[in-house]
Backbone bond lengths (Angstrom), bond angles and torsions (degrees), N, CA, C in turn:
res aa  C-N    CA-C-N  psi(-1)  N-CA   C-N-CA  omega(-1)  CA-C   N-CA-C  phi
1 I - - - 1.445 - - 1.501 108.78 -
2 I 1.288 119.77 -43.80 1.526 124.17 -175.17 1.576 105.86 -64.89
3 G 1.349 117.48 -35.00 1.468 122.43 -175.00 1.637 109.48 -69.63
4 F 1.184 116.81 -18.83 1.496 121.73 -178.17 1.555 115.67 -108.77
5 L 1.342 115.51 -36.93 1.418 117.85 -173.15 1.528 114.70 -108.66
6 D 1.239 118.40 -12.20 1.499 121.87 -179.52 1.579 107.79 -71.52
7 E 1.310 111.86 163.94 1.528 118.38 174.67 1.502 112.85 -67.37
8 N 1.355 115.70 -19.16 1.448 118.07 175.45 1.486 112.45 -106.89
9 S 1.405 116.47 37.39 1.355 123.37 -177.06 1.581 113.45 -65.71
10 L 1.263 115.46 163.65 1.534 123.90 177.24 1.495 108.58 -53.29
11 F 1.352 115.82 -47.31 1.514 120.68 -172.27 1.488 108.68 -66.19
12 R 1.269 118.82 -41.20 1.477 123.19 177.80 1.509 111.62 -64.73
13 R 1.261 113.57 -42.56 1.492 117.45 -175.78 1.556 107.61 -68.32
14 L 1.332 120.31 -40.47 1.450 120.11 172.55 1.446 115.88 -60.67
15 G 1.317 116.58 -36.09 1.476 124.13 178.93 1.526 107.74 -67.34
16 Y 1.385 116.96 -46.16 1.462 119.71 176.03 1.517 113.24 -61.52
17 E 1.288 120.92 -39.97 1.471 125.05 178.63 1.527 106.91 -62.73
18 R 1.328 118.56 -46.00 1.472 120.22 179.45 1.553 110.99 -62.46
19 E 1.339 119.71 -39.49 1.407 124.25 -178.77 1.538 108.24 -66.74
20 I 1.369 116.61 -43.30 1.448 121.33 179.71 1.503 109.77 -60.54
21 S 1.334 117.31 -43.74 1.443 120.85 179.72 1.485 113.87 -60.68
22 Q 1.326 116.60 -45.27 1.475 124.42 174.91 1.531 111.96 -58.29
23 L 1.354 117.16 -43.12 1.419 120.12 -177.69 1.538 109.27 -70.37
24 K 1.269 116.48 -34.82 1.547 119.65 -178.89 1.572 105.47 -67.49
25 E 1.339 118.98 -41.21 1.384 119.11 -179.22 1.556 111.08 -65.59
26 E 1.323 115.01 -38.14 1.499 118.41 176.68 1.535 112.07 -65.22
27 I 1.313 114.66 -39.96 1.462 118.53 175.78 1.571 112.19 -60.25
28 E 1.271 116.84 -41.99 1.457 121.59 175.76 1.515 110.69 -61.55
29 K 1.379 116.01 -43.79 1.465 119.08 -179.26 1.544 110.23 -59.46
30 Y 1.359 115.11 -49.34 1.428 119.30 179.70 1.529 117.10 -66.73
31 R 1.324 113.62 -29.12 1.478 120.31 171.19 1.516 111.83 -64.19
32 A 1.368 115.34 -41.63 1.432 116.94 -178.77 1.517 110.98 -73.14
33 D 1.322 114.97 -36.77 1.526 119.19 174.90 1.554 110.47 -58.97
34 Y 1.364 116.01 -42.67 1.440 124.18 -176.23 1.553 104.45 -63.61
35 E 1.338 119.96 -49.61 1.413 119.92 -173.85 1.561 111.39 -66.08
36 E 1.342 116.77 -36.23 1.391 122.36 176.13 1.559 112.89 -62.96
37 N 1.317 114.10 -45.01 1.486 120.49 -179.67 1.536 110.94 -69.20
38 T 1.315 118.77 -36.99 1.494 122.50 174.39 1.503 107.87 -61.15
39 K 1.271 117.00 -48.20 1.487 119.59 -178.20 1.528 109.29 -62.52
40 R 1.305 121.71 -41.84 1.431 123.64 177.25 1.470 112.16 -64.41
41 L 1.312 117.53 -40.82 1.489 123.60 -179.70 1.581 110.34 -62.82
42 N 1.355 114.95 -43.18 1.469 119.73 177.78 1.529 109.82 -63.79
43 E 1.339 115.84 -41.55 1.485 119.81 174.28 1.465 112.96 -56.82
44 L 1.328 115.57 -46.88 1.514 119.49 -179.41 1.480 110.62 -64.13
45 N 1.337 120.27 -36.12 1.460 120.75 -179.44 1.501 111.72 -71.82
46 S 1.310 119.68 -26.04 1.480 118.99 -176.51 1.483 115.12 -108.54
47 N 1.409 119.07 -8.27 1.440 117.46 -173.51 1.494 107.95 -128.02
48 P 1.308 121.64 112.86 1.484 124.20 179.08 1.532 111.21 -65.02
49 D 1.327 119.78 -31.23 1.454 120.28 179.00 1.482 111.66 -65.45
50 A 1.323 117.85 -31.91 1.492 121.91 175.78 1.456 110.95 -66.34
51 I 1.285 121.55 -36.98 1.475 124.54 172.60 1.474 110.87 -59.87
52 E 1.216 115.49 -48.30 1.548 121.53 -179.25 1.528 108.09 -59.07
53 Q 1.281 118.61 -43.19 1.473 123.06 179.98 1.500 111.67 -61.53
54 V 1.256 116.40 -45.76 1.466 119.40 179.89 1.517 109.50 -66.10
55 A 1.327 118.06 -42.64 1.439 118.77 179.56 1.498 110.13 -63.08
56 R 1.327 122.53 -41.16 1.402 123.55 -179.05 1.603 112.24 -70.50
57 E 1.265 115.95 -40.03 1.485 118.88 -176.81 1.533 112.44 -78.97
58 K 1.298 118.56 -48.17 1.492 120.53 -171.86 1.513 108.44 -86.70
59 Y 1.290 119.14 -41.18 1.454 119.90 -172.52 1.620 115.37 -102.59
60 L 1.329 112.05 0.59 1.509 119.51 -179.66 1.433 114.71 56.31
61 M 1.370 119.11 32.88 1.431 124.69 175.55 1.556 109.90 -74.25
62 K 1.343 114.78 151.24 1.420 119.54 -177.03 1.519 110.00 -145.06
63 K 1.311 112.98 164.75 1.525 120.87 173.34 1.466 109.06 -80.30
64 P 1.291 119.39 159.93 1.495 121.80 -171.56 1.539 113.49 -57.39
65 N 1.266 120.80 -36.50 1.454 123.00 -178.13 1.509 116.51 -102.81
66 E 1.362 116.50 31.59 1.476 120.54 -176.52 1.504 107.33 -117.31
67 D 1.382 110.25 155.02 1.481 116.19 169.89 1.544 107.62 -115.50
68 I 1.296 117.04 145.36 1.447 123.44 179.15 1.537 109.84 -110.70
69 Y 1.318 115.04 132.52 1.396 122.46 168.49 1.461 113.92 -117.85
70 V 1.350 118.77 128.90 1.445 122.19 -176.95 1.478 110.49 -113.28
71 F 1.307 115.93 124.17 1.536 122.05 -178.18 1.503 103.17 -110.47
72 E 1.379 111.26 137.07 1.469 119.05 -179.51 1.498 108.76 -119.82
73 D 1.301 120.72 142.90 1.439 127.59 174.58 1.574 108.58 -83.58
74 N 1.278 117.97 131.25 1.461 121.01 178.20 1.528 108.39 -102.33
75 K 1.323 116.49 65.58 1.456 120.76 -178.01 1.515 109.45 -104.61
């Protein structure tokens, strides 16, 4: 009876284990994102060409005699 009705029942323990597993996966995802963003930030601080690339791709900036064409996916 204690194994099924108690606050430490088998069902709750399995639910907690599943939740812990999901949270660990989420932590790993955020850790990977953090490492990637840190690497990108270091690159932007040390490489002026990377700054130009971000300005062109994200903010659609261009040089005076250039034309920009933007293609969008319709997915």
